[in-house]
C-alpha positions in Angstrom: 0.3 -0.3 0.1 2.7 2.2 1.1 4.7 1.7 -2.3 1.3 2.6 -4.2 0.8 6.0 -2.4 4.5 6.7 -3.4 3.9 5.3 -7.2 1.2 8.0 -6.7 2.5 11.0 -5.9 5.9 10.5 -7.3 3.9 10.4 -11.1 1.4 13.5 -9.6 4.4 15.3 -9.2 6.4 15.2 -12.4 2.8 15.6 -14.0 3.0 18.9 -12.4 6.3 19.7 -12.7 6.1 19.4 -16.5 2.7 21.8 -16.8 4.7 24.7 -14.8 7.3 24.0 -16.9 6.3 24.0 -20.0 5.6 27.1 -22.7 9.1 28.5 -22.0 10.5 27.2 -25.4 15.0 27.2 -24.0 17.2 25.5 -25.3 19.5 23.5 -23.4 23.1 25.4 -22.6 26.4 23.0 -22.4 28.3 24.8 -19.7 29.1 22.3 -17.7 29.3 22.7 -13.6 29.6 19.7 -10.7 26.0 19.4 -10.2 24.8 18.7 -14.0 25.9 19.4 -17.3 23.5 19.4 -20.4 23.8 17.1 -23.0 26.1 18.3 -26.3 28.7 17.4 -28.7 30.8 19.8 -26.8 30.3 18.2 -23.7 30.8 15.6 -20.9 27.4 14.5 -19.7 28.6 14.5 -15.9 26.7 13.1 -12.3 25.9 15.6 -9.7 28.7 16.2 -7.2 27.0 14.5 -3.7 25.7 17.4 -1.9 27.9 17.6 1.0 25.6 21.0 2.7 23.9 20.8 6.2 20.7 19.3 6.9 17.8 22.0 8.1 18.6 22.9 11.7 14.5 23.1 12.3 12.3 19.8 13.1 10.6 19.0 10.0 7.1 20.1 10.4 8.9 24.0 10.9 10.9 23.3 7.6 10.0 26.0 4.8 11.8 25.7 1.8 13.9 29.5 1.5 11.9 32.7 -0.1 14.8 33.1 -2.8 17.3 31.3 -3.7 20.0 33.4 -5.8 17.5 35.0 -8.4 15.3 31.9 -7.9 12.3 33.0 -6.0 9.5 31.0 -4.8 6.0 31.0 -6.1 4.3 28.5 -3.6 4.8 26.4 -1.3 3.1 24.0 0.2 3.0 21.3 2.2 5.6 19.5 5.0 8.7 18.0 4.5 6.9 15.4 6.5 4.3 14.8 5.1 5.9 12.3 2.9 2.2 10.3 1.9 1.2 13.8 0.8 4.0 14.0 -1.0 6.4 16.0 1.4 6.9 19.9 0.7 6.6 21.6 -2.8 7.9 25.1 -3.8 8.1 26.2 -7.8 10.4 28.7 -8.4 10.6 31.4 -11.3 13.8 33.0 -12.1 13.7 35.0 -15.5 15.9 32.6 -16.8 13.6 29.5 -15.6 10.9 27.5 -13.2 12.0 24.9 -11.1 10.1 22.5 -8.6 12.0 21.1 -4.9 10.3 18.7 -2.7 11.5 18.2 0.3 11.7 14.9 2.5 11.9 14.0 5.7 12.1 10.3 6.3 12.3 8.9 9.4 15.1 6.6 8.6 18.2 7.4 6.1 17.4 4.1 4.6 13.1 5.7 3.0 15.2 9.4 2.1 18.1 6.9 0.2 15.2 4.7 -1.6 13.3 7.8 -2.7 16.2 8.8 -4.1 16.4 5.6 -5.9 13.0 5.2 -7.1 12.9 8.9 -8.7 15.9 8.2 -10.7 14.7 4.3 -11.8 11.2 6.1 -12.4 9.4 4.5 -15.9 9.2 8.2 -17.0 13.5 8.0 -17.3 14.9 8.7 -19.8 18.7 8.4 -19.5 20.2 8.5 -16.3 23.6 11.0 -16.6 26.3 9.8 -15.3 26.3 6.5 -12.1 23.4 7.2 -9.5 24.9 6.7 -6.1 23.1 4.9 -3.3 24.3 4.5 0.3 21.8 5.1 3.4 23.9 7.9 4.1 24.0 10.0 0.5 22.3 9.2 -2.4 22.4 11.5 -5.4 21.8 11.2 -9.2 20.4 13.5 -12.0 17.9 12.2 -15.1 16.6 13.3 -18.3 13.0 12.3 -18.8 11.2 11.7 -22.8 10.4 15.6 -22.7 14.2 16.5 -22.2 13.3 18.1 -18.5 16.0 16.9 -15.7 15.9 15.9 -12.9 17.8 16.1 -9.7 17.5 13.7 -6.5 19.6 13.9 -3.4 19.6 12.8 -0.2 21.2 13.2 2.9 20.7 11.7 6.3 16.8 11.4 7.1 16.1 14.1 4.3 16.0 13.9 0.7 15.4 16.4 -2.0 13.8 16.2 -5.9 14.9 19.2 -7.8 13.0 19.5 -11.6 12.5 21.6 -14.3 11.8 21.5 -17.9 13.5 24.4 -19.0 17.2 23.4 -19.3 20.1 22.0 -17.4 21.6 25.6 -16.8 18.5 26.7 -15.4 18.7 23.2 -13.1 22.6 24.2 -12.4 22.0 27.9 -11.6 19.2 26.8 -8.2 21.6 24.1 -8.0 24.6 26.3 -7.3 22.7 28.6 -4.1 20.3 26.0 -2.9 21.3 25.8 0.7 20.6 21.7 1.7 
């Protein structure tokens, strides 16, 4: 039953993220970075580096995604990270260059957070995994591209899991991840 609820949530969040990012018509940039690189002839696609940043220092029910992340401003936010069955906390950010959708989860165990990363990167909507994903209970991470050309990066750190999506470009995702504090 729990697995089915995660599947329903995942596909709902995926559709919501794709709809939020539709209509921009921007192309992927080929600038490489530590988080994700766009696939072009001039660039080598690399997996995201582990995000060895601090975890939120508040109780999960009190966590609130940052209002701004660099040039990105939070447009909407709902849920709480500890409501994992309801999709955790989702925040939609916009900048002049594009939109990203952030989901934050706080699980009872690090293993559940790592499983969410693996589940995200092995979903049926994933067209290709970028680089080699890393799965471990304390810190899992990876990046992928979906069949519509959108990008997703997922990572866990302890009992926290983060999923960031964009349909705009790898450059937009890189800009967000370069500043995101967790």
